[in-house]
N, C-alpha and C positions, 0 to 999 in steps of 0.2 A: 623448477616450476615457477612460472611467473605469477606474481600476486599483485596486480595493479589495483590494490584495494584502497578504499577510502580511509582505512584505519592507519595507513602509513603517513597521513598528512602531517602529523606532528611528531614523527620519529617514535621514540620509545613510549611516549604518552599514549599513542594509539588512537587518539580522538581529537578532532580539530576544535578550535574555539567555537565555531558555529554549532558543531554537533554536541559538544559538551553542555551547552546552555540552550539546546533546542527547546526545552520546555519553557524557558524564560521568553524566548523569541515568540513562541506560539502564544503565550499569555499576552505579550505586548501587541501582537497582531489582533487578538480578540478585542483588546481595548481600542486600538487604532481603528479597527473595522466598525465597532460600535459608534465611536466618535464620528467617523466618516458618514455613517448612516444617518446620524442626527444632524450634522452640520451641512452635508451636501448629499441629501438623499437621492438626487438624480444622477450623481456621478457614476456609481456602479451600474445603475440601470442603463445608462447611456452606453457604457462599455459592453455590457451584456447584450445590448441591442445590436451591436456590430456582429451579426450572426448570419449563418447560412440557414435559410428557411426552406422547409419542405411542407407543402400543403398547409400553409399559414402557421406552421409550428417551428420555433427556433430549434435547430438540431445541433449546430456547432457554433459556440461562441468563439470568435476569432481571437480576441485578446487572451482568453483562457487557454485556447489551443496552443498559442505561442508559449505561454508560461509553462504549460504542462509538458511541452516538448523539451524545454530546457530543464525540467525536473529529471527526465529520463535519459537524455543523451549523455550527460557526464557519467552516469552509471554504466551504460552500455559500452562506452568507449574504453572503459577500464578493463573489460573482460577479454581475456585471451581464450577464445573458443576452442583453441587447440587442446585445452585441458579437458574438454568433454571426452575426448578420445581416450584419456587415461583413467576414466572413471571406473573401468572394469577392474582396476587394481584394488578397489575398496567396495566391492559389490554390496556387502552387508550394510554399511552406513548409508550408501547411496540408495539402496532399495528401501531401507527403513524410512529415510527422509521422504522419498517419493510417496510411500504408502501413507504416511501421516499427513503430508501436505494435500494430497488429492483424493484419498479414499476415506479419510477420517475427519479432518479439520472442517471442510465445508459443511458437513452434515451436523457436526456437534454445534457449530456456530448457528446454524438454522434452528436447531432444537432449543438451544439455550436462549437465543434472542426471542424466539417465538413465545416461549414460556414466560419470560420476564416482561417483555413489552406488550404481548397480546393477552396476558392473563394477570400476572402478579402486579404489574404496575399500570394496568390499563385504566384503572379508576383515577390514578394521578395524572396520566397523560390526557385522559378525556375520551370516553368511548365515542363521543360524537364529534371530536376534533378532526378536522380534515386538512389536507395539504393539496397544493396545486402543483402538478408536475408536467413536464413536457409531454406533448403527444408522441406516441411511438413513431419512430422514423419510418416513413413510407406509408403510414396508415392514413386513409382518407375517410375519416368518420364524421358523421353529422353531429351537431350539438344535441345532447340528450342521449346519444348512443352509449352503451356500456362496453367496457373493455377491461377484462379481469375484474378486480374489485373497484375499478374506477368508472367515472362517468364524465363524458365530454361536456365541458362548459366553456363559456366565453369569459375571459379575464382581460379587461381593458382592450377588447376587440380581438384578442388572440385565443385560439383554441387551446385549452389545457385539459388535463385529466384531474378530476377531483377524486382523491383517494383518502381512506382513513389515515390519520397522521401516524398512528403506531405502525402501520404497514410501510409507510415511507421510511421510518426509522429502521424497520426490519430490512428493507432493501439495502440501506447503507451498510448494515452489519453483514449481510450476505456478501456484498461486494468486497468487504474487508476479509471475510473468511475464505474466499476463493483466491486471494492474492497473497501467495507466499512471498516473504521478504527477499529482495534481491539487492538491497543497498545497505541499510544500516546493520544488517546481520553480519556484514564483514567486520564492523566495529565491535559488535557484541562478541563474536567468536574470538577476535583478537584479544579483547580485554579478559575473556575467560580462559586465555592460554590454550585455545583450541587449535586444531589443525587448519591453518589458513588454506592449504591446498584443497582439502575436502570442502571447505566452505565455498571457495572459488568455483570448484566443479559444480556444486549444487546451484550456485548463482546462475551459471551458464545453462544448466539443464532446466532449471525452473523458468528461466526466460524463454527457452524454446517450448517447454510444455505449456506455458501460458498462451502461446499462439493458438493452441487447439482447445485446451481444457478450460480456460477462463470463460470463453464464450459459451461452451457447452454446459458447464456446471452452473454458470450464472443464469442462463436461460431456463434451465430445469428448475433450480431452486426458487427463482423469482416466480415461475409459473405455479409451483407447489404452494407458494405463499399468496396466491391469488393477486399477484402484482402484475402490472403491465410488462410484457416480455417483448420488447422491440428487438428482435433478432438482428435485423439489419444494423441497428445502432450499436448493439453489442459487438458485432463483428467489425464495424467501422471503428469503434473505440479501441479494439485490440490492434487494428491496422495502424491507427493514428498514434496511439500512445505506447505500443510495444514494438510492433513490426518496424515502423518508420525509424524510431531512434535506434533500434537494434541494428537495422541495415546501415543507417548512417554511421553508427559507432563502429561497426565492423569494417566498413570500407575506409572511413577516415583514419581509423587506427592503422590499418595496413599502409595507407598512403603516407601518413605522417612518419611512421617508423622507417619506411623505405626512403623518404626524402630527407628527413632530419636526423634519423638515427634513434635507437631505442633509449639511449641515455637522455637525450633532449626531451623525448616524449615523456619519460617518467619524471625527470627532475624539473622540467620547465612547464610543459603543457598541462600535465595532470595537477601540478601544484596550483596553477592559475585557475583550473577548472573546478577544483574541489568545492568551493562554496556555492557554485552556480545552482546546483540542485536545490539546496535549502533556501537560497534567496528567491528562486522561482516559486517554491512552495509557499514561502511566507507572503509573497505578493498575492498569490491566489487566496490565501487565508484572509487577507485584509478584505478582499472583495466578498468572500463568503460571509464574513461576520458583519460586513456592512448591510447585508440582507437580513441576517439572523439575529443581529444585536437586539432588536426590539423583542423578539421571541424569548431570548434568554433573560432579558431584564424583566419581562412580564412573568416568566416562569423559570427561574434559575435552576430549579431542581431537574429540568429537562436533561441537563448535562449528566446529572447523577443517574437518572433512569437509564440512559444509554451506556454510561460508563460501567455500571455493575455487570451486565452480561458480557461486555467486552473483557473486563478484568477476569471474570471467572473462566471464560473461554481460553484466555492466554495461559492462566495457571494450569488448567486441565491439559491442554495440548503439550505444554512444557513437561508436566509430570509424566504424561504418557510417553513422550519421546525419551525422557531421561530413564524411566523405569525399563522400557523395552531395550534401550541401549545396554543397561546393566544385565538384563536377562540374556541378551544375545552375546554377552561377553566382549563388547566393544571397549577399546581403550578410552581413557578420559578425553584425550585430545580429539577423538571423533565423536564421542557421546555428547560433549558440550555443544558444539555447533549443530549437531543433529537436532537436539532439543530446542536450540535457539531459532533455527530456521523455521521449524514448525510453529513456534510460539509467536514470532513476530510477523507483522503484516506489511505488504507492499502498499503503504497508504497513498503513495503518489498515484499509482494506477487506480486504486479504489476511488480517490477523490476525482481523478480525471474521468473515470467511467460514470460515477454518480452525477457529476456535473453535466456530462454529455447526455446521459440518458434522461435525467430528471430535472436538471436545472440548478443554477447556483443557489437559488432560494429554497430548494427542496429540503425536506427532513432527511432524505437519504444523504445529501451532501453534508448536512450537519453531523450525521452519525459518523461519517468517515473522518470528519475533522476531530471529533471526540476521540477517535482511534489514535490520532497523532498526539493528543493531549496526554493520554495515559501511557502510551508505548514507551517513551524514553525513561521516565522514572521506574516503571515496572520492569523493563528489561535490564536496567542497571541493578535493580534488586536481585533479579535472577542471575546476573553475572556474579554477584557476591555470593549467592547460594552455591553456584557451581564451584567457585574457588574454595569454598569451605568444605566441599564434599568430594574433592579430588580423590581422596583416599578410598572412596567407594569403588573405584575402577582401577584396572591395571593400566600401566603406562606403556610407552613404546617398547616394542621388541624389534630386533634387527630385521625381522622379516616384513615389517610393516612399512608403508610409505612414510618418509620423514616429514616432519612439520615444515612447511615452507617458511616459517618464521626464522628457521636457522639459516636461510639463504640471504643474500644481499638484497633480495627484492622487498624486504620489509620496509626499507627506506626509499621505495620507488619514488615517492613524491618529495 
């Protein structure tokens, strides 16, 4: 079983220098973004102005689109999609993972975020506070028209939607909740001594499932939350940020292995490619916080209001996956990644979609960035919990698929 995963970047350590200190880099990007916003306030706006406009509304920021492609491509090129065909050997963990990711997680995220942001913390966020987000892709609305809970207004000569700020934060939480992790979960599963093969299979399956379910669930839940539902933009975001890198990764992987050989691909190409995703993510974060720095300085508690429901959602989904794995009699090496995959989020796609749908300066984009802030330390905490509770589960039997960690592919990079 081939496991071209990012956890092999540093051999037995299982996590690269960039990944190990991701929280530090994110923190530095926040500071750098805030400084940039103060020192050169026009720089990020100029870059974001390099966009594709539809009906006077910016739909795709070209610099951000480039950065976000490079977030996704290194992930997709590592996936051997032939492993999807072997998923039938472990139907219980695969079925449980799909059930939690797509039938449970999106709806618990919506419920938890709605309660905390729209009720419990509303007085702190500000009942009258508003946010200005992009016009829905393809919508030709006049100034003053209503769309969902938003109203079309002119902001510096550009049509924007004015929506309640808490609903904008809710949109970002929703986009996180419907994006199951397909990148860092490879690291979490490895560190928890889980079945790398099962994790890899679920990465491939979730990548394919996202092509259909991300747009469908996103459109539905955003609509329930009385938020703008730009269906065309949702589908476009999936095409640009999932389908395009997925196809590029699939074909370039085949071509590189055929022309250079599998050893060169694993030991040379993937080794060079490993930090690209995080570097592209950090570049995007600098731009994001150059817009949101003033908001955070004026109300630093905003991060806390968003982080609390995201934290509770992660703990809930992890606990559900872990407990159901125990009830179903899964071995530990399958139970750990099953719980990890549900708990962690594909924040690259969430940030990409929030940026495309609502704009760099939106509350939705900020909420997805908060997801990055809390995910690394929280998931490392859950890894330690898994390692301490291994004895709750049975371990391998000879009838079960072996852990791909036992193969030479662990040191792919």
